[in-house]
N, C-alpha and C positions, 0 to 999 in steps of 0.2 A: 187188437183193441186194448186188451189188458196191459200189454207192454207199453203202448202209447201213454196210457193213463199213468203207469208207474214212472215213466221217464218224465212226464209233465210234473208229477208230484215231487220227484227229486229236484227238478229245476226250481220249482217254487220254494222248496225247503232251503235250497242253496241261497236263493235271493233273501229269504228271511234271515239266514245266518249272517248276511252282509260280510262277505269275505274280505272286503276292502279294509275293514278294521283289523283283521288278522294280518294282512300283508303290511300294513303300516308299522307293525311292531317288528318287522324284519330289518336286520341291518343291511348294508349295501351288498355284501357278498351273498347273503341268503336271498335277497331280492333278485339278484342277477341269476342265481342258480334256479330259482322258481320260474323266471321268465324263460330260461332255456328249456326247462322241462315242458312248460306250457306250449312253447313254440314247436317243439318236436312232437307234441301230442296230436293225435288225429283230430280231437275235438277242440283244441286250443282253449281249454278251460281258463276263464278269467284273464286271458291275455290282454284284453282291452283295459281291464282294471289295473293290471300290473304296469302296463305302459303309461297309463294315466298317472300312476303314483310316481314313476320315474320322471315323467315330464314335470309334474308339480315340484318334485325335489330339485330338478335342474333349475327351474324358474326361481325357486326359493334361494338356491345357492348363488345363482346369477345375480339376484337382487342384493344379496349380502355382499358379493364381490364388488358390485357397482357402488354400494354405499361405502365400502372400505376404500375403493379407488378414489372416490370423491373426497373422503376424509384425508387420505394421503396427499392428494393434490392440494387441499386446503392447508395442510400442515407444511408442505413444501413451500407454498406461496408465502405463508407466515414466516417461515425460517428465512426465506430470501429477503423479505421485507425487513426483518430484524437484522440480517447480515448487512443489507444496504444501509440501514440506519446506523449500525455500528461503524461501518466504513466511513460514512459521512462524519461521524463523531470523531473518529481518529484523524481524518483529514483536517477538521476544524481545530482539534487540539494541536496538531502539527503546525498548522498555519499560525496559531496564536503563539506557540513556542518560538517559531522562526521569526515572527514579527517582533517579539520581545528581544531576541538576540540581535536582530537587525537594528532596532531602535538603540540598543546599547552600542552597537558598532558605529552608528551615525553620531551618537553623542561623543564617542571617542574621536571620530573624524572631525567633528566641529570644534572640539575643545581647543585644539592647537591654533587653528586660524582665528577663533574668537579671542584667544589670549593675545595673539599677534596684533589683531586690530585694536584691542584695548591698549596694548603697549605703544603702538604707533600713535594713537590719539594722545596719550600722556606725553610722549616725546615731542609731538607737534606743539602742544601747549607750551612746554618748557623752551623749545627752540624759538617759538614766536616771541616769548618774553625776552629771550637773549638776542633777538634780532638776527637769527640765523636762517630765517625763512626767505627764500627767493623763488623765482620761477623754476629753476632747475630742481630745487628741493621739493617743490610741490609736484612736479612731474614725476620724480622718483617715488615720492610717497603715494601718488595716485596709481602708479604701476604696481607697487608692492601691495596696495590695498586691493586692486583688481585681481591680482594673483590669488590672494586669500579668499576673496569672494567667489571667484571662479571655482576654486577647489570645493567650497561649500555647495555651490550650485550643482556641480558635477556629482557630488556625493548624494545630494537630494534626488537628482534625476535617476541615478542608479537605484536608489531606494524605491522610488516610485515605479520604475520599470520592473523591479524585482517582484512586486506585488500586483502588477498589472494583470488582470484576468484575461489572458489571451490563450484560447484553447485551440488555435489553428496550428496544425503541424506544418513545419517548413524546414528547409535546410539552414543550419547555422554553424558558425565556426566554433570549434572547441576552444581554441586559443583565445578568441575574443570573449567567449563566455567566461573563461578562467580569469582573464584580465578584469572584467567587470566585477567579479566576485572579490578579487584582491583589492580593488579600489575601495570597496566597502569595509574590508576587515584590516586593511593595511596598518592603520595607526594602532589599532588594538593589538595586533600581532607584534608590532614593533615594541609596544609597551610591555608585552609578555615575553620579549626576546625570542620570538618564534620566526624562523626563516622559512619561506615557501620557495621551493625551487621547481620551476617548470622546465623539465629536461628535454622535451621534444622540440625540435626545430621545424618540423614539418607541419603543414596546415592540413587539418582533417575536418571535413564537413560531416555533420550528423543530421538525420531527419527525425524531427520530433518537436516537442514544445520546449522552447529554450528556457523559460522561467522554471519549469519543473526540473530541468537538468541542473539549473543553478541551485535549486533547493537540495538536490541530491549531493552535489559537491560540497555545498555549505554545511550540510549535516555532518559529513565525514570529517571535514577539517575543523569544525567547531568541537567535535568529539575529541579530536586529537589535542586541541587547545586545552580543553578541560582536563584531559589526562595529564598533560604537562604540568598544569597548575596544581593538581592533586599530589604530585610527586616531586621530589627534589632531583631535577634533571638539568644538568648544565647545557648539554648539547641538544638544542631544540630545533629540529629540522623536519620539514614535510616535503617529500619529493613526489611530484606529479608527472607522470609520463603517459603518452598516448601514441597510438600507431594504428595503421590500417593496412590490410592486405585484400586479396580478392574475396575472402570469405568472412572476415570479422573485423570489427573495430574494438580495440583493446585500450582500456584506460586503467592505470594503477595509481593508487595514493598510498604512499608508505611514510610512516612516521617513526620517530625515535623516542616514543613516549612510554616504553616499557612493556608494551603488549597487553593483551586482553586475558583476564583470568580464565583458566581452563574450564572451570565450572559454568562459565557464561558464554564462551565463544560459540558453542554449537547452538545456542538459543538466541543469539544476539539480534537476529532480524525478526523475532517474534514481538508482538505488541506488549508493552509494559515491561520489557526486559531492559535493564540499564546497568552499567558498571559504575555509575556515579553514586555518591553518598545520598542518604535519604533526604529528600526535599530538594535535591540538586538536579534531578532529571526525571523525565516522564517515561522514557523508553519508547517514545512515539517516532522520533526522528528517523532512526534506521529502518523501522518497520515501513514507514511511508517511502523511504528511499527504495526499498524493494518493490513497492507498488509502482513507483515511477519507472523503474527498470523493466518491470513486466510490460508496461505500456509500450516500451521501446522494443519489446520482444527479446530482451536480453536477460542476463543473470548476474547477480551481485554476490560475491563471496569474500571471505576474509580468512586470513591465516596469520599466525604469529611468526615473525622473522626476527633476525638479530636486533635486539634492543627496541622492538616495536611491533606494530601491526601493519599488515598490508591488505588493502581492499582492492579487489579486481572486478572490473566491469567488462563483460563480454557482450557485444551486440552483433549478432549474425547479420550478414548482408543478403 
């Protein structure tokens, strides 16, 4: 009876001491060691309290991890939104830069036929006063006028097609694509004494968005044009070659414009990197070209070769 009373008294004293407060001060290693001792003890003293502390700690840590996970997800979402907005901004800048260049090209293309039409009008007036106008004369003048107007209409049609928002992928001809581009830049390149040579005789079809591919080619040859104009170079040639085998479509564009500076060439496809003088370039064109190539599943690279730079496009099949 006395032993029972003593045991009961010890139990009550232990409850008054509130051992949970003592256990809460233990670090993780000490807590686990105490649990082991209690578990191996015959009486399992305070095991329930210890396990409760571990469970509370687990729930607390789990809550902290959940909050951290949610915070990380929100940060990732924000970064993706910022990246998407930045990409859209780059695309818009590239589009505006390309539009400016194309408007300049169209102006060059229209300058010659407009001058020709103006001259033909003046000549017609003089020949009328000199009584040299007859039906054959009018027919010849009409044909010459139509030729100049057709040239202007074709140029305008190519310009409109170039900026037509068509996002459907389809097969298109590389040769026809290059021909369309050269129609737009022909007069400007002639004025700058630049000769473009398409070396491949074979027809190659590629699957993608044709107007994006035109942007890609135009960015590269316009960069070559600017490089020619920034340097005193007499031989101004651009060579375009393309081919296809069972595994890959290859297209190369090589110029004789003197090459790309060594401190720039490894960073050339990054945004805002340009070889042009301050105020002359945005550094967006080639960056957007790499984005277009990635859509095609390919890779765009550049190396310096004799007297110029060589861009290579590889698209696996």
